[in-house]
N, C-alpha and C positions, 0 to 999 in steps of 0.2 A: 159314455163314461169309460167303458172298457177300452174302446179305441184310443181314447185319450191316454189311458193308463199305459197302453202298449207303447204309444209314442214316447211317453216319458221314460219308460223302461229302456227303450232303444237308445234314447239320448243318454241315459245314465251309463249304458254299456259302452257307448262310444267314448265318453269322457273317461271312463275307467280304463279303457284300452290306451287312450292317449296318455293318461296319467301314469300308467304302468311303463309305457315306453320312455317318457320323459324322466321318470325315476330311474330307469335302468341307465339312460344316457348320463344323468347326473352322477349316478354311482360310479359309472365307468370313468367319467372325467375326474371325479374325486380320487379314484384309485390311481389314475394316471398321474395326476398332479402330486399325489402323495409319493408316488415312486420317484418323480422328478425332484420333489422337495428333498428327499433323502438320498438321491443318487449322488455319487461321488465320482469326480472325473480328474484326470491328470491334465494340467494346463501347461503348455509350452509357449514360448514367445521370445520376442526381442525388444530391447529398449534402446532408443537412439535419441540424440539431440542434434543441433545444427551441424556439429562437427563429425557426427558418425555414431558408432556404437558406444554405449555407456556401460562401464563395468562398475561393480560395487553398489548398484541400485538395490535397495531393499524392497522385496515383493512380499507382502503379507496379506493374510485373509482378514477382511474387515471385522468379522464376528468371532475371530479367533487369532488374536495378535501374536500368540505364541507359535502359530504356524506361519513360518516365514523362511524365505531363501534370498540369495543375492545373485545378481547377474555376474556371469564370468567375463573374461577379458574381451569376448566377442559380443557382449551385451545380451547373451542368451540365458534364459532361466527355465527351470522345470520345477513345478510345484505339484505335489500329489494330494489326493484325498480332499479335493475342494468341492464343496457343495455346488451343484449345478446352478443354483440361483443366488449364490453369494457374490461378493464384490472383492476384487483385488485392489490393494493400495500400493502405489509405487511412490517411493520417497527417497530423496538423496539430498544431502546438504548442498545448497546453492541452486536447487531446482524447485519449481512449484509442484507440490504434492498433487497426485492425480489418482482418482478412483475410477475403476473400470469394471462394470458388471460382467460377470462371466457369461450368463445367458446360455449355459450348456455348451459353450465353445471350448475347444481343446487347443486352439492356437490363437494368440493375441499379439498384435504389434502395437507398441506404445511409443509415442514421441513426447519427451519431457522438455518443457520450456524453462530456460534458465530464470531463476528468481533474482539473479545478480546481473541482469542484462545491462543495467545502468553502469555497473562496475566494469563490465566487459567492453564498454564503449571506448573507442580510440580517441584520445585527446591529443591535440597538437601542442607540442612543447618546442623549445628553441631548436631549430635545425633537425627536427625529427618528430616522431609520434610515439605514444605509449598508451597502454590500456589504463583506464582510470583507476583500477584497483592497484596498479603498480606505482602510483604517484607517491612521492614522499614530501613534496612541497605543497604550498597553498596555491592551487590552480582551480579556477572556476570556468566552466564551459557552458555555452548555450548554443543550441542548434539554429541553423539558418531559417528553418521553417517557423520557429517561434518568433524570430525577428520579423519575418515577412508578414506574419499575422497581425503585427502592430500597425501595418499600413502607414509607414512614415517614409518620407523621401530622404531623410538623413539617418545614417547609422547611429550617430550620437544620440538622437532622440529615441531610437529603438532600444538602446542600452539602458535608458533611464528606468531604474527600479528593477532591472532584470538580473543583476549580479550583485551579490553581497560584497561590501567593501568598495564598490565603485559608485562615486557620486557624480551625477551629471546635472549641470545647471546651465540655463540659457539666460543670456543677458537681454535678449530681445525676442519678441514673437514674430518678427518680420520673416517672411518666407526666405528660405535659403540660408538663414543665419545658423551658424554652427553653435557648438556648446563647449563649455569647459568641463573636461573629464579629469577627475582625481581618483587615483587608486590608493586607498588607505590614507587619504588626507594629504596635506601640504608637506612636501619634503624639503623644499628650498625656497628662499625668497627670489631666486633667479628664475627657475623654471620647474614647474611641478606637473607638467602634462606628461602622460605616459608615452612611451615609444610605440609607434604603430607599425606593424609588420603585415604585409599582404603577400601571401604565397611565398614567404621566406625573404621578402625584399622590403626594406624600409621605405615608407611613404611619408609625405608631409601632413596629410590630413586623413582622418578616418572616414570623412564624408566623400572621398574620391571614389568610393565603391558603392554601387547600387545595392541596397539591402536584399533585393531579389536574387542577386548573384552569389550571395554568401552561403557557404555550406555549413560552417561553424565558426565560432569565436571562442578563443581561450584567453583568459586573463591571468597573467603570471603576477602574483601579488607579493610573494616573499623573496628573500634573498637567494634561497636555494634554486628556485625556478627561474629567477630573473638574471642571475649573475652571468649566465652564458652570453648575455648581451653587454656585460661589463660597464664601460664608461657612459653608456646612454640609458641605463636601466634603473637608476635610483628612484624614479617616479613610477615604476611598474612598466609592464609590457602587455600590449594587446595584440594577439596574433589572429589574423583573419585568413581563412582558407576559402577559396571560391569553388563553385560547383564545377564538376568535370563530367565528361560524357560517360556513357555506359555501353555495354556490349549487347544491349537488348534491341537492336535495330533503330528505327527512326521514331522519335517521339516529339510531338509539337505541343507546346503549352502556351496558352495566352491568358493573362490575368489583368484585371483592371479594377480600380476602385475610385470612388468619388467621396470626398469628405467635406464637411462644413465646419469651419473654425468659427468659434464664437468667443467673445470675451467672457470669461467665467465670473468675473467680479469687477465692477466699476464703481467709483465713488458717486454718491448722490450730491448734486450741487443745488444751492439755494437759488431762488428766483431773484429778479431784480429788486423787488421791494425789500425782501428779507436781507439782501446784500447791503442795501443802503442803510437799513436799520442797524446792522452789525458794524458798518463803518462808523456810524454816529456813536455807537456804544464804545467802539475802540477809542475814538477821539475823546469821548467824555471821560473814559477811565484814565487816559493819558494826561488830562488837564485838571485832575483833582475832583472830578464829579461835581462840578458846579451846576446847581439846578437850573440856572439860566443859560446853560451852554450844552443842552442835550441834542441839539440839531446843528452841530458845528460844521459838518460836512455836507449834509443834504437837508434841505428845509422840510419842515413838517408838512407844508402844503404840497410840495412835490411828492412826498411819500404817500400822502392821502389821495392824491389825484392821479397817481402814476398809471394805473390800469386804464383809466379813461383816456389819458394822454397817449398811452401805447396803442389803443384802438384807433385813435385819430391819426397818429403819425409814428408808426413803428420804426422809421429810420432814425428819428430824433430821440425817441424814447423806446429803445429796444429792450427785449428780454431774450438775450442771445443764449442759446444752448450750444456752446462751442463744440461739445463732443458730437452732436448731431451733424454739424457741418464737416467734421474731420473724419469721423469713424463710420464704418458700415456696421450693420448688425451681423452680417455673415461674410465670410470669405471662403471661396471654393478652392479646392485643390483636387487634382485627379492624376492618376498614374496609369500608364499602360506598359505592359512588359510581355515581350514575346521571347520564348525560349525554344530552341531546337537542339535536340540531342540525337546524335547518330553514331553508330559504332558497330564493330564486329570483333573478331578475335584479335586482330592486329592493330586496329585503328579506332580511336574514339574522339569525337568532336562535340563540344558544347558551345552553342552560340546564344548569347543573351543580349537583347536590345531593349532599352527602356526609355520612356519619355515621362518626365514629371513637369507639371504645371501648377503653380501656386499663386494665389492672389493674397495680398495682405489686407488688414483691416482698415488701412488708410484708404480714403476714397479716390486718391489720385497718386500716380507715380510710384507705385509699389507692386512689384511682381517678380517672379522667379521661374525660370524654365531651364530644363536640363535634358540632354540626350546622352545616354551612356551606351556603350557597346563593348562586349568582351567575347573573345573567341579563344577557347582553350582546346588544344590538340594534344593527344597522346598517341605515340606511334611505337609499336614494338617491332624492332628490326629482326632480332632473333632472341634466343633465350639469354644471351649475354648482354645485349645492347638494346636500349630503348631511349626514346627522346620525347621531349615536350616542347611545344612552341605555342606561346600565348601572346595575344595582342589585345590591347584595351585602349579605349578612347573615351574622353569625357568632355563634352562641350556644354557650357552653361552661360547663362546671361542673367544678370541681377540688376533690377532697376529700383532706385531709391530716390526720394525727394532730395533736392539740393539742400534744403533746410528742413530738418526734422521738427515737427510741431509737438513732439511727445511731452516736452516739459511745459512749454507755454500754454498748451491747451488746458492744463489743469489749474492754471493760475489766472487765466483770462476772465475778466469780470463780465457778468451778464448785462451790465448797463451800457456796454459798448457794442456797436454793431460790427458784424463780420462782413456783411454784404448788404447793399441797399436793395430796395424792391425792384429797381430797374436794372439790377445785375452789376452795378458798379462796385468796385472794391471800396470798403469803408476804411476809415482811418484806424479803427480800433481804439486803443488807449494810447494816445500820443504816438501813433505809428506802429504800435505793437499789434499785429494781426496774424496769428499762427495759421489761420485758414488761408489767407492770401499767400503766405509763404509756401504752403503745401501745394496749392492749386496752380499758382502762377510763377513760383520762384525758380522753376527749372528742375532738372533731375540729374542724377548720377547714374550713368550706364556703364556697368562693369561686365566684361566678358572674359572667359578663360577657356583655352583649348588645351587639353592634355592628351598626349599620345605616348604610349609606352608598350613594352613587351618584355617577354622573358623566354630565354632559350635554355633548355636543360638537356644534358647528355648524361644518361645513367649507364654505368658499366657494372655488371655483376660477374666478376671473374671466378669466384667460388661461392658456394652456398653460404648465405648469411652475410656476405660482404657486398655493399653497394657503394660505388664511388660516383659522385655527382659533380659535374662541372656546370656552373650556372653563370649566365651573363644577362643583365637586365638594364636596358637603357630606358630613360624617361625624359620627355621633353614637355615643357610647359610654356605657353604663350599667353600673356595676359595683356589686357588693354582696359583703360578707364577713360571716360569722358565726363567731366563735371562742367555742365553748362548752367551757370547760375545767372538768373535773369533779374534785372531791376524791376521792381514792382511799384509803380507810382499810384497814388490815390488822389482823387479830385475833391474839391470842396463839396460839402454836404448839399448846398443849394445851387451849385454852379458846376455842371459836368465838364465845362470847357477849361476850367482852371485847375492845374495840378498843384496841390497843396504841399506835397512832399513825397517821400518814398518810405515804404514799409521798412522798419528797422531790420537791418541785416541784409537788405536787398536793395541797396541804393546804386548799384552798378551792375552791368552785365559783363561777365567774364567767362573765360573758357580755360580749363586746365585739362590737358590730355597727357596720358602716360602710357608707356609700353614697357613690358618686362619679358625677358627671355631667360629660361632656366633649363639647364641640361644636367642630368644625373646619370652616372654609370656605376653599377654594382657588379662586382665579380666575386664569385665564391667557388671554392673547391672543398667538398665535404665528403668524408668517408664514414659510413655507418656499418657497424658489425654486430650481429646478433648470433649468439651461440647458446645452445642448451645442452648441458652435460649432466645427464641423470636429473638430479634435483637442483642443479646449479644453473642459473640463468644470468647471462652476461650481455650487456648492451654497451657498446663503446662507440664514441664519435670523436673525430678529429676534423678541424676545419680551418680554413683561411678565408678572409674577406677583405676586399679592397673597395673603397667608396670614394667617388669624386663628384663634386658639384660646382657648377659655375653659374653665377647669376649676373645679369646685366640689365640696367634700366635706363630709360630716357624719358624726360618729361619736358613739356613746353606749355606756355600759357600766354594769353593776351587779355587785356582789361579794357573796360569802357567801350564796349561794342556799341556802335550806332544802329546796327541791324540785329535785332534780338531774335531773329528767326532762322539764322544761318549759322549753325554751330561748328564752324571750321576756323582754323587758325588764320587763314588768308583773309578772312573778313574782318579781323581785328586791326586796330591801329598799330603801325609798326614801331612807334615810339614808346609803346607800353607792352613790351614783350619780355619774356624771361624764359630761360631754359636751364636744364640741369641734366646730369648723367652720372651714373655710378656703376660700380662692378665689385664683386667679391668672389672668392673661391674658397672651398673648404674640402678637406679630405681626411680620411682616417684609414688605418690598416690594422687588422686584428688577426690573432692566432688564438684558437680556443679548443677546448676538449671537454668531454664528459664521460664518466664511467658509472654505469648502473649495475648493481648486482643484487640478486635476491635468491634465497635458498628456500625451495619448496613452497614459494608463495607465502612464506611466513615472515622472514627477516629481510629487510631491505636496507640498502645503503647506496648513497649517490654522492658523487663529487663532481664539481664543475670548476674550470679554471679558464680565464680569458686574459689575454695580454693585448692591450690596446695602445695604439699610437695616434695622436691627433694633431692636426696642423694648427689647432688653436693655442698650442703651447710652445714655448721655446724648446729647441732641440735637446737641451739638457734636462727638460722636465716633461718630455713629450709622451713617455711611455708609462703605463700603469698596469698593475696586475690585480685581478679581482677574483678571489676564490670563494667557494661555498661548499658546504657539506650538509647532508640531511640523512635521516634514518627513519625507518618505519617498522612497526611490529603488528602483524595481523594476529591479534589475540585469539580470535575465534578459530584459527587454524590449529590451535593446540588441542591435544587430546582431552585435556581436563575441561575444555569449554564446549564439548560436543553435546552435552545433555542439558543445555539451557534453551528451552523452546522459544522463549520470548526474544532472545538475542540472536539475530541472524548473522550479523557481521560487526566486527569491531577492529578498527585499526588506530594505532597511536603514532603520531608523527612529530618530529622535531627537526628544526633546521636553523642554520646560521650562514650568513653570507655577507660579503662586502660588494657594494655597488658604487657606481660613479656617476657624476653629472658634469659633462663638459659643454653643455649648452649655455655658454656664458659670453656669446659674441664671437666674432671671427678673429679679431686681432687684439686680444686683451693684453698680450705681453709686449706689444709694439706701440711706440708713440706715432700714431698715424697722423698724416698731414691733411688738413682740410683747406680747400681752395675757397677764397672769398674775394670781395671787392671793397677794400677799405677806402675811405674818403681822405685824401691828403690835400694840403695846401702847397701847390707848386707854382713858382713863377707868378705869384699874385693871383692864381686861379685855383678854385676848389674843384677837384675832379677825382673820380674814382679810378683806382689802379688795380691791377691784378695782384693778389696777395695769397700767401700760403702760411698757415699757422698750425702749431701743435697745441691742442687744447687740453690733452689728457696727460697727466703724469703717470707713468706706468711702472710696474714692478716686474722685472724680468722673470723671476722664479715663481710666478703665479702658477697654480696647478689645479688638479681636480678637486671637486667637492666629493667627499667620500661618505657614503651612507652605510652603516652597519645595521643589518636586519636580523632579528631573532623571531622565531615563530614556533609555537606549540599547538598541535592540532589533533582532533579526534574525529574520525569518521565512523558512523554507526548505522546499522539497519536493524529494525525490530519487526516482530510479527510477520515472519516469513517474507522479509524485505519490503513490506508494504510501507512502513514508516522509515524515512531516511532523515538523518541529522548529520550535520557537519559543523564543527566549532573550531575556531582558530583564535588564539591569543597572541598578539604581536607587539613588538616595539621596534621603532626605527630611530637611530641616532645619526644625525648628520654632523660631521665635523669638517673643519677647513672650509666652511661656507664663505662665499665671497661677500664682502661688505665694503662699501665705499667709506673709508675712514677719513676723518678730517685732517687736512694739512693747512698750513698757514695760507691765507688768501693772497699775501703779497707775492707768492711764488707764481701766480698767474695761471695755475692749472686747476682743472676740476679734481675732485677728490678721487684718488686711485682705488681700484678694487684690490682687496687683499684677502688671503685665506685666513680669516680671523674669527669667524662666527661658528656657533653651535646651536642646534635645535633638535628636538626629539618629538616623535609622534608615537602614540600608543593607543591600542584599542582592541576590539574583538569583532569577529564576524560570526554570524550564525545563519545557517541555511536549514530549513525544514521542508520536507516533501512527503506526500502520501500518494501512493499508486496502488490500485486494486483492480480486480477483475471479478465480476459477478456473471457467471455463464459467459455469454458473448459480449457483455457490456463492460467496457473498460473506462476508467476515469482516473 
């Protein structure tokens, strides 16, 4: 017992000693932490952003907001008597507020991120660039990365739903089919498609560019932003800038995607029995609902026994599901794109090669494939001279059926066979068989090759002034082969007897066409930027000359006896035809822009363009298109600095005049058309060479003029997380070309005259939310 007690006592002493040591350590730690808690330090540091040191940044103590200093011109701050475990708060208008724990440090370096990063983005405008915050017109921009994420082969598809005020509609889901683009609605009954500019040069189609090659797209929507393009800008302007090389060595990127297209919604069709019942009902309603005439079209016995008859002889008693014969459930498309970027201090190169392949939902004769290539080179010769040399190519092939079944397949009745069990073509309904037309009626094979380039010489003689000389040639070669085949069908019960031909395919014919187009754009542009204290000036002067020549040739032959050799030599020589045509078009322009802002608060901009077009008589060839716009950044005023909810507010207003000269190539001239009239000469009827003037013209025909007014507001809320942009606009088109009636006995078609008016009005709204939670951005 005693021994046990000693042991217990020893244990108790050991624990007591340990407890006393732990208590002393805890007390020491508490004392130390207490000293740290109440220790005060002097904190020095620097604050920078992407551009360098930041002056005027407020540095405050989180738990004592009255204790604050500001950074000096070098971005340096010194703040005294800061608790060692407190937190410093760094804040400045236009930057994301940042909290930094002191942690007993005496030196701190802080990097502030701009909360107006979106406003500082550079936006492409006509013949130049500007920061988004300096815009006074209605301009929307979308980055190329966002377009590429949509995984489309056509830029027009990628724009669908991406920009406010831009409407994109497709007339067909066939692969390779373009789309109709409208910027703020219809402007004219002549032409309402926007002008497309790629790297400063006008192009014919927005789909000539691979979406993967695009760096950004700007849409000029109002008169102030569009009037720099004058006579061609009434329907808006879409500016596309392609990607260029960087100085970061060699980078190789490869991307691919595969997609499946499906019909989102298709109508449900009744079966053969229900169809016959409805036909009887139709006839019964048309004949006064006679109780004795309810089976006027199809007998009661046939309807009652139809499914049994169908099982015995489906060729004679079919239940045809036409869409199953014509359409596939899925159509595949895939894309491959290889990008190589290389560069150093003096030279940058960007190479992009893409391949697109798309199949359509038709089971036969529908496909699209394209190869694109673009090489952009930038070379700095010295600090005064630099140059750019770009080359691009586009090769595409589009296959479509010679006869499209899109309409007939929706009306073909299920009681008529598309194809017999032995594979023979069925008659359908009295020769109407859309399936036979699709599969056996031939195809239209269209190909186009585009080759172009752009050479730029930039000279910077003094700081802020850049003079650019630009030359851009483009060549297009197109061909089309329409080989339409005759499609015979045989008797139901005798495969050796041809009963007739499918409607629309009673002869085999070939039509081939070729087209050559060359375009040349020459530009001379001077841009000048100058900052004098709080005054910022941006001036631009330019000259542009454009010339285009197009020539076409076509030939055809009919009633081929050999339906498998689609060349002209195989056709009969007595059933041939040919034609050829050519036209040319040119314009010349002088233009300028002046932009001014004071301290980033007050903005004013003026544009002026003087255009001359070959499409008008020399006395009416030139037109002048002015615009003016202004902006006020309300939040830059001193009285707006204490509104925490509102981060940014700009008010904009603009007015401008735009033109539309896309009204045909020779509207002021009475052009002659060659023909072959039939005359009775010497008792014989024969065709002779003839020339006729069909159109009565008015010499003083001129531009359609569109006057555009716009009022806009740009705002950012909650430390720039919520963005909003609103525009209210009205466009009035006058002198619109209309074909007015003239007496028929004059023998001419109705002439175009500047006599119409129309207007378009509406509003655009864009909303966005961007935020950051620690390292998570959304």
